[in-house]
N, C-alpha and C positions, 0 to 999 in steps of 0.2 A: 774596720768594718766599712764597706762601701755604702756611701750615702748618694741616692739618685739626686740629680739636679732638680730644681724647682719645676723647670720646663717639663721633664720626663715624668714627674710625680703628677703633674696636671694631665698630662696625655693619658696616663694610667686611669686617673679618676674619670675622664671623659670616656674612656673605653668601657668601663663598667656601670656608667649610668644607665643605658638602656636597660641592662638586666636588673639593676636595682629597682626600676619603676614598672617593669613588667610584673604582672599578676598571673597567678594560676586560679582558673575558675573551675571548681569541681562541681558536678552535678550527680546525684543519684537518682536516676529515672526508673521508676517502676512502671513499665508499660502495661496497660490493662484496659479492660472494657468498663466504661461508665455509662450513665445515661445522659442524654441531653435533648434540647428541643430550641435550637437556635432561632428558628423562624416562628415559633409559637404554633405551628400546625401539625407537627408530628413528632413526638417523643420517640427517641430510638437509641440503640447502642452506638456508642462512638468510642474510638480508641484515645484514652487519656493517659496522663502521666501522673503519678502519685495520687490517684483517685480523683483527680480534677480534669476538667475540659473548659475552655481552651487550654492548650498546653503552654509551657512557660516560654517567654521570649528570652533568647541568649543575647545578653548585652555585654560586649567586651571592648576592648581597645587593641589598636594595632600593636603587635608584640606579645600579646598575652597568649596564654596557653590554656587550652580547653580540655578537660578531662571529665569524660561522660562515662559512668557505670550504668550501662543499659541492661536492666533485667526484664526478661520476657514473662509477664504474667497473664498473657492473653489466653492461654489454655489450649486453644485449637488452631493456632498459626504461628509459623516462625515469623520473624521481622528483621529489620535492619534500619540504620539512620545513614542519610546521605545529606552531606552540608553543600547545598546547591550553590554553585558559583565559586567555590573555594577551590584554588588550583592544587592544593595538597602536594606542593613540590617537596619531593623527599619522603612523603608520607602517603603514597599511593593506596597503601594498605588500610588507610583510615577513611577512604573515599565512600565506602558504605554499601554499593549494590550487592545483594545477595547472589551467590552464583557466579560472580565476576571477580571481586577482589576479596571476598570472605564468603564463608558459609552463612546461611540464615542463622539468627539466634533462635534457638528452639525453645519451646515453652519451659520454663524453670532454669533456663541458662542465662549467663550473664556475660556480656561482651564490653569491653572498655575501649572507647575512642579516646585518643591522646595525640594531640597536635597543636602546633603553634599558628597563630593567625597573622599573616603579613599583608593582607589586602584590607583596605578600608572601604566601607560602602554598606549597601543594604543587600543581605542574603536571606536564605531561609534554609530550614532543615526539615526533612520529611523521610518517611519510609520509602525504601526502594524495594519493596517485597509485596507480592500478592495484590497489587492494585490497592494498598491500604491507605495511602494518604488521604483519598477522598473521605474515608471513614473517620478522619479527625486528626491523624498523626502527622501534623504539619503546623510549623509555627515560624515566626521571624527570628532571624539572627541579624543583628546590627553590629557593625565593627566601627568603633569611634576613631575619628583621626585628629589628633592634635594640630595637624598641619593641613586641615581642610582649606581649600584655597578661597573659599567664599565665607569664612568663618566670621570675619568682621561684620557680614551683612545679616547674621542671624542672631535672633533674640532668644528662641526656643526650638526644640525638635520635637517632632511628632512621628509615631509609627502607624501606618494605616495598611490592613490587610483587606483584600478584595477576594471573593471566591464565589462559585456556583455551589449549590447544595442539593443532595439527594435525600429523600425520605426513606430509602431502603439501603440496606448494607451492600457493600461492594460485591461480596460473595454471592449473594441473590442476583444482583443485577448482571454480574459476569455469567453466571452459570445456569441462569433461567432465562435471561432476556437477551443478552449480547451475543456471547460464543455459543449458540445454539443453532440447529438445522433450521429452526422456524424463523430465523433471522438471516436468510441467505444474502441480503443486501448489505449486511455489516452496519445497519443503522445504530448509532450510538444512543443510549438512554438520554434523554433529555431532562436537564436539571429541573428540580421543583421550585427552586429559588435562588436568589442572590443574597450574599452576605457581606456587610461591611464591618471589619472587627468582630467577625463571628456573630452578628446579630442583624436584624432588619431594623432595629429601633436606635441605630448609633445617632448620639448627639455629642458635638464637640464644642465646648465652651472655649472661646478665645478672646484675647484682649484687643482693645481697638489699637490702630496704629503700630502694629507689631508684625515683625517678620519672622515667620515659622518656616522651618525646614521639614517638609513632608517627606517621609521615607515610605514609599508605596510598594507592595509586592502582590501579585496576583497568585494566590496559593490554590486556585481552582483545578479542576480535574479536566475540564473540557472547554468551558467558554472564555473567549477573550472578553475584556471589559473596557468599555469606553467610560472615561472619567473626566468630569468637569465641576468647577465650583462657581455656581452663578454669581455674576458680577465681579469676579476677580480673574486675574491673569497668572498663570503658572510660568514661572522661570526654570526652565530645566536645566540642572547642573551636574547630574549623574544618571547613567542607564547602567544597569547590571554590574555595578562596582567600578565603572570606569567613569571618572570626571569628564565633563565636557564643557565646552565654552558655552556661555550663558545663551539660553534660546527661548523666547517667549512663546507659549502655546495657551490657546483657548481651551483644548480639549486634548487629551492623550488617550492612546490605545495601548493596552497591556494584555498580551496573550498570556496563557497559562505558563507560569514559572518566570515572567518577565518582571523586573523592577525599574522604578524610576524615583529620583529624588528632585524635588523642586522646591523653590522659594516662593513664598506668597506673603504679601503685605496685607493685613486687614485694613479696613476703612477705619477713618478716624471719627467714627461716630457708633452709637449703640441702639439706633432706633429700629433696626430690623434684623432678621435673621436670613440667611443665605443657604439655600440647599446645597449639600454635596451630593452629587448625582453619579450613579454608575448605571450603565445600561449594558446588559449582557449582549454580546455579539450574537445575532441570530443566523450565523451562517452555519446552520446545521439543518436536519431535515425540515422540509417545508420553510425554506429560508424567506424571511421577509426584510427588504432592504429599505433603511431609512436615510433619505437623502441628506438630511440635515447633519447627520453624523460624519463630521469631517475632521478626523484627528491630526495631530502633528505628524509629519513624515520624519520617522527616526533615522532615515537614510541620510538626512541632511545635516545631522549632528556632527560636530567636529570635537574629537577627543581634546581634552585640555592639554594633554602632553604633546599634542601634534604629531604623534607618531605616523611616519610616512608609510605609503603603501609598500608592502613588502615586494622584493623583487619578482621576476618570473619564477614560477613554481618549478622545483625539482620534481615533483610528483603531483599528478592530477588524478583524483578519485571522482568518478562519477556515479552518482545514486540516482536511479529512476524510481520514483515512488508509485506504486500501484496497490490495489485492492482486488482480491479475486478469492474464489471459492477453492477449497481443496476436497479430497475424496470424502471426507467425513460430512460435507454439506455445509460447513461453516465458512465465514468469511474471514480472510486473513490480510495482514498488511505486508507488503514486500518492499525491499531495497533490491533491485536488480533480480527479481525473481527468487529471492531468498527471504523466507520469513524465519526471524530469530528463534531459536531454541537454545537454551542454556546448556552449556557442557556439563558433563558428569563430574568433573573436577573444575573448581574456580578457575578462571583463565589466568588470573595473576599467579596461581600456584603452578600452573603448567609452565608458565614463562621463567619463574624462579628454579624450577627443578629440571628443566630440559637441556641445560648446557648449551653448546653450540647450536643444536637444533631450535633453539627459541627463536632464531630469525626465519625459521620456515613457516609461513602462515598456515600450512596444511594441519600442523599439529594441534591448532586450536579448534578444529572441527569445521565441518561443512556448514552448519547453520548459525555459528556465532559471527559469521560474515566478517572475519578478521582480516585487517591490513597491517602489515608490519612496517614501521617507518624508522628511517635512520635518523640519529641524533642531529639536529640542526637544520634538517632540510626544510624547505618552503612548501607547504601542502596546499593544494588548491582543491576544494570540494565544488564540484559542479553538480547541483541538485535539480532535476527536473521533475516537477510535480505533475504526474499524469492523473492526479485526482482532482476532483471538483470541490474539495474543501480546502480551507487554510490549515497550514501546519506550523507550529512553532518548534524548530529544531534547535537542540541543545547539545553542546559539546562539554563533556567533562574534562577537567584539567586545563582548560584554555579558554581565553576569549578569542573570537576570530574577527577579522576585518570583514565587513560586510562590503565586497567589492563592487557587486552589482545585484539589482534585483528587477526583474521583469515586471511589467504590468500583468494584470489578471488576464487569463486566456491567451498569453503570448505563445504558449507551446514550449518546446524544449530549447535549451541552450545550444546552438549549433557549434559555434567557434570556440574550441578549447584553448587555443592559443589566442587568448583574449589580449586585445590591443590596449596599451596603456593610455593612449592619447584622449580617449573619451572618458576616463575614469577619474574620479577624486584622487588627488594625490595624498589626501589626508582622510581615509574613509573612516566612517563611524565603526566603533569596535563594541561589541557585547558578547555574551555567552548563549544568548537565546534570540533567534532571528526568525521572523515569519516569512514564509513563501504564500504567495497568493494562489488561488485555485488555477490549476492548469498553466501555472507559470514556472519560473526557475529562479534560482538564486546562485551567486558565486562567492564563496567564502575562502579566506586565506587564513593560516597560522602557521607559525614556526615550531618544529617539533623539538622544543627545548625543555621538556618536562617529562623524563622517562617514567613509563607507567602503562597500565591498561586503562584506556579510557572510552566509555561509551559515547556513541553518537545517536541521537534518537529524537523521534517526535515527542514533545512532552504532553500531548493530549494522552491522559492515561489509558483511554480505551484502545489507542494505537500502540502504546507499550504493550498492553496485554495481548494484542493480535500480531505482534511480532516487528514492529517498525523500528528496528534497532541494528547498528553495526557496532563493530569493535575495532579501535586502534590499538595496536601493540607497539609502544613507542620505545625505541632504544632498549630492547629486552636484555642484552649484554650488560649495558650499564646498570639496569635496574638490579640484575643480580647482584652487583658489587655494592649496592646501596641500601637494600631493604633485608632486614632480618625480621621474621615474623614472630610477634610475641606469642606466648604459649596459649593465650585464650583463644588465638585463631584456631589452633589444633583441638582445643577443648569444645568449641562449639561444633566444629565438624564432626568430632566423634560423637556428641550427643545426637546428630542428626544422621549418623551413619554415612557420612560423605567422605569419599577419598580425598586426600591432599596432594597425592602424587600421580604422576602419569599425564597422557595427553587427554584430549577432550573426551575419549572414550574410557579414561581410566586405565589404558594400557601402558605398562612401564617398560616392557622389554624392547617394544618397537614403536617409537613415537609416530611413525607414519601409518601404524595399523589403526585405523579408525573403527574396525569391528566392534559393533555394539553401541556406537555414540547415539545419543538422543536425537530424534528427528522428528518433524512435523509429519502429519498425514500426508499420503502419496497425492500427486496432482490428479486432476480429473482426467481421464483419457480423451483424446482428440475425436474419437468416434465412439460406436457402440462397444460395450464390453460383452464378453461371451454370454454372460447371463442375460444381457439386454437383447442380443440377436436371437437366443432361444425364445425369449418372450414374444419377440416381433414375429418369428416364423410361426409360433403357435397361434398368435392372434390372427395372422393371414390365413392359416388353414382353417380355423374355425369359421373365419369370415366367409370363405369361399364355400365350405359346406352349408353354412346357413342360407346363402343366396341360392345355392343348388337346390336345397330342399323347398324353399319358398317357390322356385321356378317349377319344380316337380308338382307340387301342390297345386300351382295355378293351371297346369296342363291336364290335370286329372278330370275324369267325368264329373259334371255338375251333380249335385245332390237335388232331389226334388224339393221344390219350395216348402210343401207341407211337412216332408220330414225335416227340413232345416228348421222350420218353425217350431216343430214338436221338439227338435233337439235343444233348441235355446231354451224354450219353456220347460224342457224335461227336467231341470234342476229342481222344480218345484213338483214334479210328478212322482208316483210311486214305483215306476219301473221304467226300462228303456227298451226300445225296440232295437233290432240289430243294426238298422240304419242310425239310430241316435248313437249307439256305441261307437260306430265307425267313425262318424263325424267328430265325436268327442276325442277319440284317440288321435286323429289326424290333427286336429286343432291343438291339441296338447304337445304333439311332437313338433309342430311347426313353431309353436311359440317358444319350445325350449331350444330348438335349433336357432332361431333368430336371436335369442338372448345369449347363446353361446358364441354367435357370430359377433355380436356387439363386444363381448369381452375380449 
């Protein structure tokens, strides 16, 4: 019998240790409507899990496996779950967006999410369907790290969620207030309140002279949040799951979907309390600016791993952001004049079943705004914000380097061949970056994660109105690495959604997009035929009306006595022939003038 040496046995033991310590965390989530009143001002339906709201926090450790059996008990809407910030390397089909990497989970159906977590830090999970997460289907997801570089400085850890809050359900807000002809400017509904840990009465007891690690996430739909703790300094150590070199801040700004971890040491006395303050960013309709809100500039953060600036890009993708109206009178959001509309077949499924044609972006549809990337290439996104609002842009499957961000009102970024000399050689890195009003940003990432990944603004109103693009990354490699579990097909069947074909569901010719989903037509540059007819008719009526007025003015004058009798004749028992003539002419003139105005 062969007996391994002591050295080789030790090596074998070390090899299995990580597996031995990894855990599988299984969750059975029954997603359904419950009632809640988090700000004490308006009880309303919210989307809870297992009959409760707020929904559970997912708390795991690097290397653990998460298995979630998500059952839809909403009754009136399909749903899905996205695990925001997780790269899902090798498990793109678990990323969650309905119509993109899976079909929506229909009422009565169950879908299983099953993946291993390899990234430490603060994340969150939320619905990626029908604008649902502002209705409550969102919660924190924290991944513990035994090798956290600042662990020796930390005594205890805390999780803090920030959000805006609406008193009405999203279905009503979207279909009755936002995406309607009566809102042609596209003004977003303004939140009714701000919440901290899903309440307005949050209190946090702490110990004196203790260092806490605060893990904070903005799970809001619209508003950014300024955060500070009076009398204390925050020591930033992580943003969006990326460890940073320590940086002191008096105030931080978190857009929708952004996260930050900071260390805070309490004072060595217990004589007073200190407010934890959040202030909603009021850069929305009727903006008011508060000069003293001066948050830490996240562009100055240095990643702890000191990853250097990626080399000159192999591919440059430019996105120009704008808002405009379409033929239905509603206001939409656009990247390069394209407003997103989901394909009839989830985009991932098209990539998996298209064979060699998967490298042709045309098969994914006109309105998914798809760009096909080659594996390993360096991609540079140049984003010009032609809008007057702030936008937090998020990329699924990656964190990007924030190469450059202009000041507000700087206009478009002109030099696509950006010079390296004026840039940080160790740029800040995160998965959600804010661009200022009428400014621009430049982002870089390496296409090292085959999959179908969305790039979008994380203001939920702008997702609803179409501010989304799609990256199809190394689709031929993707075909070799992903095999869809059976419940992908089961939920599609429940929703009567095809799992084969191009964006239009055509399987014979993948370049034939006949029947694809599309947005309303654009507004014509001039008058429509219907408008021209209306204009001509109005002009003719106006000319006739003026002519009749002129004719009447040139006719023989009526005797004063007769005119007086005609005016007073409404109260007499009979009319003279002169009275009747005057009344007939006056009636004709008035009618003609009215027609002319029409």
